[in-house]
C-alpha positions in Angstrom: 0.0 0.0 0.0 2.8 2.4 0.8 4.5 1.9 -2.6 1.2 2.4 -4.3 1.1 6.0 -2.9 4.7 6.8 -3.9 4.4 5.5 -7.5 0.8 4.7 -8.3 1.1 3.8 -12.0 3.9 1.2 -11.4 1.8 -0.7 -8.8 -1.5 -0.6 -10.6 -3.2 2.0 -8.4 -3.5 4.6 -11.1 -7.0 5.4 -12.2 -7.0 4.1 -15.8 -10.0 3.3 -17.8 -12.1 5.6 -15.7 -11.0 4.3 -12.4 -11.7 0.7 -13.2 -9.0 -1.4 -11.6 -10.8 -4.6 -12.3 -10.3 -4.2 -16.1 -6.5 -4.4 -15.6 -6.7 -7.4 -13.4 -9.0 -9.2 -15.8 -6.7 -8.4 -18.7 -3.7 -9.8 -16.8 -5.6 -13.0 -15.9 -6.8 -13.5 -19.5 -3.2 -12.9 -20.8 -1.8 -15.4 -18.3 -4.4 -18.1 -19.2 -3.8 -17.5 -22.9 -0.1 -18.0 -22.5 -0.6 -21.1 -20.4 -3.0 -22.7 -22.9 -0.8 -21.8 -25.9 2.2 -23.3 -24.0 0.3 -26.5 -23.3 -0.8 -26.8 -26.9 2.7 -26.4 -28.1 3.9 -28.9 -25.5 1.3 -31.6 -26.3 1.4 -31.2 -30.1 5.1 -30.7 -30.7 7.5 -31.1 -27.8 6.1 -34.4 -26.4 5.9 -36.1 -29.8 9.5 -35.1 -30.6 10.7 -36.4 -27.2 8.9 -39.7 -27.9 10.6 -40.0 -31.3 14.0 -39.3 -29.7 13.2 -42.0 -27.0 12.4 -44.5 -29.8 15.7 -43.6 -31.6 17.4 -44.4 -28.3 15.6 -47.7 -28.0 16.6 -48.5 -31.6 20.3 -47.8 -30.7 19.9 -50.1 -27.6 18.3 -52.9 -29.6 20.9 -52.8 -32.3 23.6 -53.4 -29.8 21.7 -55.7 -27.5 20.5 -58.0 -30.3 23.6 -57.8 -32.5 24.7 -61.3 -31.4 21.3 -62.7 -32.6 21.0 -60.9 -36.0 24.8 -61.2 -36.8 24.6 -65.0 -36.3 21.1 -66.1 -37.6 20.0 -69.5 -36.4 22.8 -69.9 -33.9 20.9 -68.8 -30.8 17.7 -70.3 -29.3 14.5 -69.9 -31.2 13.2 -67.9 -28.2 16.1 -65.4 -28.6 15.5 -65.2 -32.3 11.8 -64.6 -31.8 12.4 -61.9 -29.1 14.9 -60.0 -31.3 12.6 -60.3 -34.4 9.6 -59.0 -32.5 11.5 -56.2 -30.8 13.0 -54.9 -34.0 9.7 -55.1 -35.8 8.0 -53.4 -32.9 10.5 -50.5 -33.0 9.9 -50.1 -36.7 6.2 -49.8 -36.0 6.8 -47.4 -33.1 9.0 -45.2 -35.3 6.2 -45.1 -37.9 3.7 -44.1 -35.2 6.0 -41.4 -33.8 6.6 -39.9 -37.2 2.9 -39.6 -37.9 2.1 -37.4 -34.8 4.8 -34.8 -35.4 3.2 -31.9 -37.3 5.2 -30.3 -40.1 8.1 -32.8 -39.7 10.3 -30.9 -42.2 10.1 -27.8 -40.0 10.4 -29.6 -36.7 13.3 -31.6 -38.1 15.3 -28.3 -38.3 14.2 -27.0 -35.0 14.9 -30.2 -33.0 17.8 -31.6 -35.0 15.9 -34.7 -36.2 17.0 -37.0 -39.0 15.6 -36.4 -42.5 12.3 -38.2 -43.3 13.9 -40.2 -46.1 16.4 -41.6 -43.6 13.6 -42.5 -41.2 11.8 -44.4 -43.9 15.0 -46.3 -44.6 15.4 -47.0 -40.9 11.9 -48.5 -40.8 12.6 -50.7 -43.8 15.9 -51.9 -42.5 14.6 -52.7 -39.1 11.9 -54.9 -40.8 14.7 -56.5 -42.9 16.8 -57.4 -39.9 13.7 -58.6 -38.1 13.1 -61.0 -41.0 16.7 -62.1 -41.1 17.3 -63.2 -37.5 16.3 -66.8 -38.3 18.5 -69.6 -39.7 19.4 -69.0 -43.3 20.5 -71.4 -46.1 22.2 -68.8 -48.3 25.0 -67.8 -46.1 24.7 -64.1 -46.9 22.1 -63.0 -44.3 24.6 -62.2 -41.4 26.5 -59.7 -43.6 23.2 -58.3 -44.9 22.0 -57.8 -41.4 25.2 -56.2 -40.2 25.1 -53.8 -43.2 21.4 -52.9 -42.5 22.3 -52.2 -38.8 25.1 -50.0 -40.0 22.7 -48.1 -42.4 20.2 -47.6 -39.5 23.0 -46.3 -37.3 24.2 -43.9 -40.0 20.6 -42.6 -40.7 20.0 -42.0 -37.0 23.4 -40.5 -36.2 24.4 -43.4 -33.9 28.2 -43.6 -33.8 30.0 -46.7 -35.0 33.8 -46.7 -34.7 35.6 -47.1 -38.0 37.2 -50.4 -37.0 33.7 -51.9 -36.4 32.3 -50.8 -39.7 31.8 -53.2 -42.6 32.8 -51.6 -45.9 30.9 -52.2 -49.2 34.0 -53.9 -50.6 34.3 -56.3 -47.7 30.6 -56.9 -47.8 30.9 -57.7 -51.5 33.8 -60.1 -50.9 32.1 -61.9 -48.0 28.7 -62.3 -49.6 28.5 -60.7 -53.0 25.7 -58.5 -51.7 26.7 -55.3 -53.4 26.0 -56.6 -56.8 22.8 -58.2 -55.7 21.4 -55.2 -53.9 22.3 -52.7 -56.6 23.7 -50.2 -54.1 25.3 -50.1 -50.7 22.4 -51.5 -48.8 
């Protein structure tokens, strides 16, 4: 009250709008509610879906490392471990699809939140399904190398680091399984 007498305009005691102090209070409340609602809309429609996508990318990174022994050696582990790896990788592909569908204006959000390009995400989904199908015993002898290359392509698309000494080159892949000629490209 004392400060209101010294500097009435600064503390809202000035007689504005014909002496109606309630109009100023009401405007402040409406502005506060508007900012809160706009923030919640932005949070629910943009920020939370982007966070979920980044969580899924993290889960993909985890699954690629956790199940590498299964998809790099198809048919060697138990049928249970093969089924588990296959289901998890397929589930992550489906989750990635769902996450991408709820982010509005992905091309804009991609730039704002440093997300991978959409084409790369489509390749990730496709390669996850490919690995999921390739975890079981094979008779052609090429599937392990194919799976390793697909995992590497997924990692590259998502920005998951693979040290140079752990990477399989296209030339080595071609020597081991002749896949480069068969696939028509590097993957």
